[in-house]
C-alpha positions in Angstrom: 0.0 0.0 0.0 1.3 3.4 -1.0 1.8 6.0 1.8 1.4 9.6 0.7 2.2 11.6 3.9 -0.5 14.0 2.7 -1.7 14.9 6.2 1.8 15.8 7.5 2.7 17.8 4.3 -0.5 19.8 4.4 0.0 20.5 8.1 3.5 21.7 7.5 2.5 23.9 4.6 -0.5 25.3 6.5 1.8 26.1 9.5 4.1 28.0 7.2 1.2 30.0 5.6 -0.1 30.9 9.1 3.4 32.3 10.0 3.2 34.4 6.8 -0.1 35.9 7.8 0.0 39.7 7.3 2.7 39.5 4.6 1.8 41.3 1.3 0.7 39.6 -1.9 1.8 36.2 -2.9 4.2 36.1 0.1 1.1 35.3 2.3 -0.8 33.2 -0.2 1.6 30.8 -2.0 3.6 28.3 0.0 6.8 28.7 -2.1 7.0 32.4 -1.6 5.7 32.3 2.0 8.4 29.8 2.9 11.2 32.1 1.7 9.6 35.2 3.3 9.2 33.5 6.7 12.7 32.0 6.6 14.1 35.5 5.8 12.0 37.1 8.5 13.2 34.6 11.1 16.8 35.5 10.2 16.0 39.2 10.8 14.2 38.4 14.1 17.2 36.4 15.4 19.7 39.2 14.4 17.5 42.0 15.8 17.1 40.3 19.2 20.8 40.9 19.6 20.7 44.4 18.1 17.9 45.3 20.5 20.1 44.6 23.5 22.9 46.7 21.9 20.6 49.7 21.2 19.1 49.7 24.7 22.6 49.6 26.3 23.6 52.6 24.2 20.4 54.4 25.2 21.1 53.8 28.9 24.7 55.0 28.5 23.4 58.3 26.9 20.9 58.8 29.7 23.5 58.2 32.4 26.0 60.4 30.6 23.5 63.3 30.5 22.8 63.0 34.2 26.4 62.6 35.2 27.6 65.6 33.1 24.8 67.7 34.7 26.5 66.9 38.0 29.9 67.9 36.6 31.6 64.5 35.9 32.3 62.4 32.9 30.7 59.0 32.1 33.9 57.1 32.2 34.9 58.6 35.6 31.4 57.8 36.9 31.8 54.1 35.9 35.3 54.0 37.4 33.9 55.4 40.6 31.1 52.8 40.6 33.7 50.0 40.3 35.8 51.6 43.1 32.7 51.8 45.4 31.6 48.3 44.5 28.1 49.5 43.6 26.2 46.6 42.0 23.7 48.7 40.0 23.7 48.0 36.2 23.3 50.6 33.5 19.6 49.8 33.0 18.8 50.6 36.7 21.1 53.6 36.8 19.5 55.1 33.6 16.0 54.7 35.2 17.2 56.3 38.4 18.8 59.2 36.5 15.6 59.8 34.4 13.0 59.4 37.2 14.6 60.0 40.6 17.1 62.9 40.7 17.7 62.8 44.5 18.5 59.1 44.5 20.9 59.7 41.6 22.5 62.5 43.6 23.2 60.0 46.4 24.8 57.6 44.0 26.9 60.5 42.7 28.1 61.2 46.3 29.0 57.5 46.8 31.0 57.6 43.5 32.8 60.8 44.3 33.8 59.5 47.8 35.1 56.3 46.2 37.1 58.3 43.6 38.6 60.5 46.4 39.5 57.4 48.4 41.1 55.8 45.3 43.2 58.9 44.5 44.2 59.2 48.1 45.4 55.6 48.3 47.2 56.0 45.0 49.0 59.1 46.3 50.2 57.2 49.4 51.6 54.3 47.3 
């Protein structure tokens, strides 16, 4: 008896056409073109999940830099001071604090400035 695999093939093709829903023209109607479009779209989606992380980190850095410069310091010195003070806040949280809670960011700035002073004092002794 001949086995056609028709049910599985139809299911596979239907799944691909459902993924192509919303595409324009034959890219959403015909399996051959929908398959290419969905595969290409998945490549973009994989790549852009990485790019999204990159762009958000850049945005956080810009926000932190703006707040730090308003307080009279550079971004790189601020990050150096965070490391010296062993502050475990990441850039996402720091950017949120800088944008929404100025007094709290001022406290972080004080901690950073104290750590930098201590670092330069210990370097001067050595």
